[in-house]
LUMROTI-602806 format. One line per 10 residues: number of its first residue (from 1); their letters; for each residue x, y, z of C-alpha. Coordinates in nm, 2 decimals, always signed. Layout:
residues N
NUM) A) X Y Z ~ ... $
//
This chain:
residues 154
1) MATFNLNVNG) +0.00 +0.00 +0.00 ~ +0.10 +0.36 -0.06 ~ -0.05 +0.70 +0.01 ~ -0.15 +0.91 -0.28 ~ -0.25 +1.27 -0.25 ~ -0.50 +1.33 -0.53 ~ -0.67 +1.65 -0.65 ~ -1.03 +1.53 -0.71 ~ -1.30 +1.77 -0.81 ~ -1.09 +2.06 -0.67 $
11) KKQAVDVDPE) -1.03 +1.89 -0.33 ~ -0.72 +1.73 -0.20 ~ -0.78 +1.37 -0.11 ~ -0.54 +1.13 +0.05 ~ -0.59 +0.76 -0.02 ~ -0.39 +0.46 +0.10 ~ -0.41 +0.20 -0.18 ~ -0.20 -0.04 -0.39 ~ -0.02 +0.17 -0.66 ~ -0.18 -0.04 -0.93 $
21) TPVLWVLRDH) -0.53 +0.02 -0.82 ~ -0.73 +0.17 -1.11 ~ -0.85 +0.52 -1.05 ~ -1.21 +0.40 -1.10 ~ -1.19 +0.19 -0.79 ~ -1.02 +0.46 -0.59 ~ -1.30 +0.70 -0.68 ~ -1.58 +0.45 -0.61 ~ -1.45 +0.24 -0.32 ~ -1.23 +0.49 -0.13 $
31) LDLVGTKFGC) -1.38 +0.83 -0.21 ~ -1.75 +0.73 -0.25 ~ -1.78 +0.90 -0.59 ~ -2.00 +0.64 -0.75 ~ -2.11 +0.84 -1.06 ~ -1.83 +0.70 -1.26 ~ -1.93 +0.35 -1.37 ~ -1.76 +0.02 -1.43 ~ -1.85 -0.11 -1.77 ~ -1.61 -0.34 -1.95 $
41) GMAQCGACTI) -1.29 -0.31 -1.74 ~ -1.09 -0.28 -2.06 ~ -1.12 +0.10 -2.13 ~ -1.34 +0.02 -2.43 ~ -1.69 +0.12 -2.34 ~ -1.65 +0.47 -2.19 ~ -1.87 +0.42 -1.88 ~ -1.57 +0.50 -1.66 ~ -1.47 +0.83 -1.84 ~ -1.34 +1.11 -1.62 $
51) HIDGTATRSC) -1.12 +1.41 -1.69 ~ -0.75 +1.42 -1.62 ~ -0.64 +1.78 -1.65 ~ -0.95 +1.84 -1.87 ~ -0.89 +1.54 -2.11 ~ -1.14 +1.26 -2.13 ~ -0.97 +0.96 -1.98 ~ -1.09 +0.60 -1.92 ~ -1.03 +0.53 -1.55 ~ -1.09 +0.16 -1.53 $
61) MLPVSSVGDQ) -0.73 +0.07 -1.63 ~ -0.55 +0.39 -1.52 ~ -0.33 +0.30 -1.22 ~ -0.36 +0.56 -0.94 ~ +0.02 +0.58 -0.93 ~ +0.02 +0.74 -1.28 ~ -0.20 +1.03 -1.18 ~ +0.05 +1.24 -0.98 ~ -0.08 +1.58 -0.91 ~ -0.29 +1.61 -1.22 $
71) KITTIEGLSE) -0.65 +1.73 -1.16 ~ -0.92 +1.46 -1.17 ~ -1.27 +1.56 -1.24 ~ -1.56 +1.32 -1.21 ~ -1.93 +1.37 -1.31 ~ -1.99 +1.49 -0.95 ~ -1.73 +1.76 -1.01 ~ -1.84 +1.87 -1.36 ~ -2.07 +2.13 -1.21 ~ -2.18 +2.19 -0.85 $
81) KGDHPVQKAW) -2.55 +2.20 -0.93 ~ -2.57 +1.97 -1.23 ~ -2.61 +2.27 -1.46 ~ -2.32 +2.23 -1.69 ~ -2.44 +2.30 -2.05 ~ -2.39 +1.94 -2.15 ~ -2.60 +1.82 -1.85 ~ -2.87 +2.06 -1.93 ~ -2.87 +1.96 -2.30 ~ -2.89 +1.59 -2.19 $
91) LEHDVPQCGY) -3.21 +1.67 -2.00 ~ -3.35 +1.88 -2.28 ~ -3.31 +1.60 -2.53 ~ -3.42 +1.33 -2.29 ~ -3.10 +1.14 -2.37 ~ -3.08 +0.88 -2.08 ~ -3.28 +0.57 -2.09 ~ -3.12 +0.33 -1.84 ~ -2.87 +0.60 -1.77 ~ -2.57 +0.37 -1.70 $
101) CQAGQIMSAA) -2.34 +0.51 -1.96 ~ -2.45 +0.87 -1.93 ~ -2.18 +0.99 -1.69 ~ -1.91 +0.87 -1.93 ~ -2.10 +1.01 -2.23 ~ -2.14 +1.35 -2.06 ~ -1.77 +1.36 -1.95 ~ -1.66 +1.28 -2.31 ~ -1.89 +1.55 -2.46 ~ -1.78 +1.81 -2.20 $
111) ALLKENPTPT) -1.41 +1.75 -2.28 ~ -1.49 +1.77 -2.66 ~ -1.66 +2.11 -2.62 ~ -1.39 +2.24 -2.39 ~ -1.13 +2.17 -2.66 ~ -1.36 +2.25 -2.96 ~ -1.67 +2.46 -2.87 ~ -1.81 +2.43 -3.23 ~ -1.76 +2.08 -3.34 ~ -1.89 +1.94 -3.67 $
121) DEQIETAMNG) -2.10 +1.63 -3.68 ~ -1.80 +1.43 -3.78 ~ -1.59 +1.57 -3.49 ~ -1.88 +1.48 -3.25 ~ -1.90 +1.13 -3.38 ~ -1.52 +1.09 -3.36 ~ -1.50 +1.22 -3.00 ~ -1.80 +1.02 -2.89 ~ -1.68 +0.70 -3.07 ~ -1.62 +0.43 -2.82 $
131) NICRCGTYVR) -1.87 +0.55 -2.56 ~ -2.11 +0.27 -2.59 ~ -2.49 +0.31 -2.51 ~ -2.67 -0.01 -2.50 ~ -3.00 +0.17 -2.52 ~ -2.89 +0.32 -2.85 ~ -2.95 +0.69 -2.78 ~ -2.68 +0.80 -3.02 ~ -2.90 +1.03 -3.22 ~ -3.02 +1.21 -2.90 $
141) IKAAVKTASK) -2.66 +1.22 -2.78 ~ -2.54 +1.40 -3.09 ~ -2.83 +1.64 -3.07 ~ -2.75 +1.72 -2.71 ~ -2.39 +1.79 -2.79 ~ -2.50 +2.03 -3.06 ~ -2.74 +2.20 -2.83 ~ -2.47 +2.23 -2.56 ~ -2.23 +2.38 -2.82 ~ -2.49 +2.64 -2.91 $
151) NLNA) -2.55 +2.72 -2.54 ~ -2.18 +2.75 -2.47 ~ -2.14 +2.99 -2.76 ~ -2.45 +3.20 -2.70 $
//
């Protein structure tokens, strides 16, 4: 075991875990931040997406020892009141069905719009590729990303 001092959602958090523990499990099991979901465990489905220094990152295979003092943002830290433009657009377009993948989808979309506030359809599809939604709400996801883009730029 080792102690890691993490910056999670703007707060310093100390955790005593095995250095190879994936960030996903540190967040869920040690910090009680359960919005980030376990999906495939192979960084392929996107359910575990968080931001590391603003970049969308799969957390299920990322060892905590590799984070250092980079800033971790989870769905809980995206906005204090759940009113980030992407979250608002998600509700406007009634995107979630089962909701399981939505935290990862939202985190990927937010990272895209931070990097590129006016993405094309192709850029949205590329950025969101690999975020799997078993309910198949991809059309609504794309519409919500477009709406969030407009609201960011209004």
